[in-house]
C-alpha angles and dihedrals in degrees: 000000000000104000118105115183120238110265093224097045095126097052101078100039126087115221123203130198111249105235110299094325127110092247123105123200129195114258086241120041129183121242121201097202091118135018098033103077131100090271090062133074111272097206091052089053090052092050093049094049096046093046090049091054091047087057094051101265102144099165122081117182124204141159133207093253100045115124130048106278098041112261095020095103090057091047092050092044090050091054092048091046091053095045102038113012107037094108088051101049093115090054093056133084107207121185135182137175146206130201109097127079112296106154138007124272133041096302102057103073147048125012114314119135088240093057099041095048094043093046094052090050088055092046092052090052092049092051096038092237135139091209143356122230094228128020120191137201093227097210142002113266112214092193100052122068111254087229090064095047093045090043089057091053091049091049091050092055093045090051089055095243094119133021097207138013132222141180128228129193093012117140124225097268092045090049094052092053094044092048091054093050093048092048090053091049091051096242105103122205108257102190148356124222112203133169104255136160142128087279097043112046103159093122088067088067096080107308097090090048091054092049092047094048093046093042093236122151124249127208112176122209126209092029089161093047094245090311098313090115093060134078090262096092102034090102100031136282116327118208094239094053127101090254088054095053122086091220095047123113094220111080125204090235089067091062099082128169089258091054091049090050091052096049092045090052091048089050089058090054090048091052089054088057092048090246136116117247090255093051092051092047091054094045089049090061094043092054088080111086090214090068114092100181140344122231114224130184123216133195094184141019089248091057091048092051092047092053094048091056087073086084090069092069114029101146123090130204115231089242091055092051091049091052091049092049091050091052093046092050088083094056 
């Protein structure tokens, strides 16, 4: 164990209260959806995680199926946790999820109590943990009663396997029903994790209002639209990008001429703010007081550091917001 955390790691990060709970999350959190599986470089993963913590990032977000292959991100994180972060466990917020396909057969998918409880048990073993700080139902299951899925989350907290529960990929109506059930059970919903960025604004159609009214935290994922809202694609598709990888979720067909025109125009606005496109895209999400934290990915320490610099300029002029809206009108 050679890693010693930076003594001033909490001085540069902004921490926000998560809804009306007692928990605070860093304005920028690190997601391990990509770049931490067996297909990725282990030492790079160690460097990204330790540098993130040195810069005040205390929240690491995983899911049972992150990798690839599924489960490998949790295994790698567990190794790094044991070797580097063990003295700092009580300074970390670790989350995981279940809801997407993890194993074959009828019990390895969706939102049954059987799947959620079994999956978390497996996740805890992979990471070498007794509990996670936040456990999510990863997606709404239309074929399982909400009472069963929410009951599983309540059971998991009462068994001491998670401190808080959250919901991801739940729409506004689904959230309202789930929130009511969890309140009745006595295990309130802490946080919602939606897909939200300048290029994906569905949460603005009701979800953010529900979260604001119910005083529930919000931590968007894919805030940079799988890397589209960075300088990577301004000149085309590089080989080392997500769109250039066979196992990536972003496909080259999604990067149309119209999309390139939009991100190049946004980049001009960012330059006028003395920010990179990624920094402006992150700041744009954080301008909303209903947002607790934003989940970023990182394939290198340099990318991580660049993203965190968004915290240096969070305010927007009205003219800048108007320009952004005009550009995004063609999405």
